[in-house]
C-alpha positions as CSV (number, residue, x, y, z in Angstrom):
1,M,203.9,65.1,174.8
2,T,201.4,64.7,177.5
3,T,201.7,66.7,180.9
4,A,201.7,65.0,184.1
5,P,198.3,65.3,185.9
6,A,198.6,68.1,188.5
7,T,196.1,66.5,190.9
8,D,195.9,62.8,192.4
9,A,192.1,62.8,191.2
10,A,193.3,63.4,187.6
11,A,196.2,60.7,188.0
12,K,193.1,58.2,189.2
13,K,191.0,58.9,186.6
14,L,193.8,58.7,183.9
15,L,195.1,55.2,185.4
16,T,191.2,54.2,185.3
17,K,191.2,55.0,181.5
18,L,194.2,53.3,180.8
19,Q,193.3,50.2,182.5
20,R,190.2,50.2,180.9
21,A,191.5,50.7,177.6
22,I,193.8,47.8,178.2
23,V,191.1,45.4,179.2
24,D,188.9,46.2,176.0
25,G,192.1,45.6,173.8
26,L,192.0,42.2,175.5
27,E,188.3,41.6,175.1
28,D,188.4,42.2,171.7
29,V,190.4,39.6,170.4
30,K,189.0,36.9,173.1
31,A,191.4,37.0,175.8
32,A,190.8,34.0,178.4
33,D,191.1,34.7,182.4
34,I,191.6,38.7,182.3
35,R,193.3,39.6,185.8
36,V,193.9,43.2,186.9
37,F,196.1,43.9,190.1
38,D,196.9,46.8,192.1
39,T,200.9,47.0,192.6
40,E,201.3,50.7,193.8
41,H,202.2,49.5,197.3
42,L,204.7,46.8,195.5
43,S,206.4,48.8,193.0
44,P,207.0,52.3,192.6
45,L,207.4,51.7,188.8
46,F,203.7,50.9,187.8
47,E,200.5,50.8,189.3
48,R,198.7,48.2,187.8
49,V,199.7,44.5,186.5
50,I,197.0,43.0,184.2
51,I,197.2,39.3,183.2
52,A,195.5,37.5,180.2
53,T,195.8,34.4,178.4
54,G,196.1,33.6,175.0
55,N,195.9,29.9,173.5
56,S,198.2,30.3,170.6
57,N,201.3,32.2,169.2
58,R,198.9,33.9,166.8
59,Q,196.4,35.0,169.6
60,T,199.1,36.2,172.0
61,K,200.4,38.6,169.1
62,A,196.8,39.8,167.7
63,L,195.9,40.3,171.5
64,A,199.4,42.7,171.7
65,A,198.4,44.5,168.9
66,S,194.7,44.9,170.0
67,V,195.9,46.1,173.2
68,R,198.5,48.7,171.6
69,D,195.6,50.0,169.2
70,A,193.1,50.7,172.2
71,V,195.6,52.6,174.6
72,R,196.4,54.5,171.6
73,D,192.9,55.0,170.3
74,A,192.5,56.5,174.2
75,G,194.5,59.2,173.3
76,L,197.3,57.6,175.6
77,P,201.2,57.3,174.8
78,K,202.1,54.4,172.6
79,P,203.0,51.5,174.8
80,R,206.1,49.6,174.4
81,S,206.1,45.6,173.8
82,E,208.5,42.9,174.3
83,G,208.5,39.1,173.5
84,E,206.3,39.1,170.2
85,D,209.1,37.1,168.5
86,N,208.6,34.0,170.4
87,G,204.8,34.7,171.3
88,E,204.4,32.6,174.4
89,W,204.7,35.7,176.8
90,I,204.2,39.4,175.6
91,I,204.8,42.2,178.0
92,I,203.3,45.6,177.1
93,D,204.5,48.1,178.9
94,C,201.8,50.8,179.0
95,G,203.6,53.2,181.4
96,A,201.5,53.1,184.8
97,A,200.5,49.5,183.8
98,V,201.9,46.5,182.5
99,C,200.1,44.0,180.6
100,H,201.2,40.1,180.5
101,I,199.9,38.0,177.6
102,M,200.8,34.5,178.3
103,Q,199.9,31.2,177.1
104,P,198.3,28.7,179.5
105,A,201.6,26.6,180.2
106,I,203.7,29.7,180.9
107,R,201.1,31.3,182.8
108,Q,200.8,28.2,184.9
109,Y,204.4,27.9,185.3
110,Y,205.4,31.5,186.4
111,R,202.0,32.3,188.7
112,L,202.5,36.2,188.4
113,E,199.3,36.0,190.3
114,E,201.0,34.7,193.5
115,I,203.6,37.9,193.3
116,W,201.5,40.7,192.1
117,G,198.1,39.2,193.0
118,E,197.8,40.6,196.6
119,K,195.4,43.5,195.7
120,P,193.0,42.5,192.9
121,V,191.1,45.0,191.0
122,R,187.3,44.6,190.5
123,M,186.4,45.4,187.1
124,K,183.3,45.0,184.9
125,L,184.4,42.6,181.9
126,G,182.5,42.7,178.9
127,A,181.5,46.3,179.6
128,V,179.7,48.5,176.9
129,K,182.3,50.6,175.2
130,P,181.7,54.5,175.4
131,R,180.2,55.7,172.1
132,N,182.5,58.0,169.7
133,L,180.3,60.9,169.2
134,T,182.0,62.1,166.3
135,A,181.9,58.8,164.4
136,P,178.8,58.2,162.1
137,P,175.5,57.0,163.5
138,E,176.1,53.4,162.5
139,E,179.4,53.3,164.2
140,Q,178.0,54.6,167.5
141,A,175.7,52.0,167.9
142,T,176.5,49.5,171.0
143,P,177.5,45.9,170.0
144,A,174.3,44.5,170.9
145,R,172.2,47.2,168.5
146,K,174.8,46.1,166.0
147,S,174.1,42.5,166.3
148,A,170.4,43.0,166.4
149,A,170.7,45.3,163.1
150,R,172.5,42.6,161.4
151,K,170.1,39.9,162.2
152,T,167.3,42.5,160.8
153,A,169.1,43.0,157.7
154,A,170.1,39.4,157.2
155,A,166.1,38.3,158.1
156,K,165.2,41.0,155.2
157,P,165.9,39.0,152.0
158,V,164.2,35.8,153.6
159,A,161.2,37.9,154.3
160,R,161.0,39.4,150.9
161,K,161.2,36.0,149.2
162,A,158.5,34.5,151.5
163,A,156.4,37.4,150.7
164,T,157.2,37.0,146.9
165,K,156.2,33.6,147.0
166,K,153.0,34.4,148.8
167,V,151.9,36.9,146.1
168,V,152.8,34.4,143.5
169,A,150.7,31.7,144.9
170,Q,147.9,34.3,145.3
171,K,148.1,35.5,141.8
172,A,148.5,32.1,140.4
173,P,144.7,31.0,139.0
174,A,143.4,27.9,140.6
175,K,143.6,25.1,138.0
176,P,139.9,23.4,137.0
177,L,139.3,20.4,138.8
178,A,139.1,17.6,136.5
179,A,135.6,16.4,136.0
180,K,135.2,13.0,137.4
181,P,134.2,10.5,134.4
182,V,130.8,9.5,134.9
183,A,130.1,5.7,134.8
184,P,128.3,4.5,132.0
185,A,124.8,3.4,133.0
186,A,124.2,-0.3,133.2
187,K,122.9,-2.0,130.2
188,K,119.6,-3.3,130.6
189,A,119.4,-7.0,130.6
190,A,117.7,-8.4,127.6
191,P,114.6,-10.1,128.2
192,L,114.2,-13.8,128.2
193,K,112.8,-15.5,125.3
194,T,109.8,-17.8,126.2
195,V,110.2,-21.0,124.5
196,V,107.6,-23.0,123.7
197,V,107.8,-26.6,123.9
198,N,105.7,-29.2,122.1
199,K,105.0,-31.6,125.2
200,P,104.0,-34.7,123.1
201,T,107.2,-34.3,120.9
202,A,109.5,-33.6,124.0
203,R,108.2,-36.8,125.6
204,K,108.6,-38.8,122.5
205,A,112.3,-37.7,122.5
206,A,112.5,-38.3,126.3
207,A,111.4,-42.2,125.6
208,K,113.9,-42.7,123.2
209,R,116.6,-41.7,125.2
210,A,115.6,-43.6,128.0
211,A,114.9,-47.0,125.8
212,P,117.9,-49.0,126.3
213,A,119.7,-50.0,123.0
214,K,118.7,-53.3,121.6
215,A,121.5,-55.9,121.2
216,P,122.3,-57.3,118.1
217,A,120.8,-60.7,117.3
218,R,123.1,-63.6,117.6
219,K,123.7,-65.7,114.8
220,T,122.9,-69.5,115.3
221,P,125.7,-71.5,113.5
222,S,124.1,-74.0,110.7
223,R,124.3,-77.4,111.6
224,K,125.9,-80.0,109.0
225,A,123.9,-83.1,107.8
């Protein structure tokens, strides 16, 4: 059992812690359009109304579970919830704050912002969560550092492979260049043989070729007596 806060300052601190835990739980499951409203002047039952959107039954149920876990991890009383059977509109009663997780069509139809939205509360969405000093060092790292560490760890195997390839490439002996085939030396042309021509013999042969062939002699027919 938790004791009631003794002063207003303690009560405000506790309320700030509660609304921060609820918003963190919603952000962990990617809730859309998170709004926080101050309702202290409208109802004596609760001081904050928080509205968020889930795109499906599965997401709204996951958001409700995440909010309950975040409130419990903050050391606050365990909240009560309604509407998880249907999943279209889940109400989580956290005492001083009430969280409405609605699907888009339901949220647009009921327009809770027009009822409770007179005094919006400004909150830094996407804020870095405080580190748990009792957790191991790797769990104390912020989300940005965790993502950077994951990227570095993922890049190490790639860098090792690249370094191995470089070492192998350096160690591998270079293949000797194949000697280019030397073209055989061109054969020297054989010297032309000089032929001595007997001029008188050549002239006679030329004269024979030039002389026309003799026509055969005609036979004269013999006359009868």
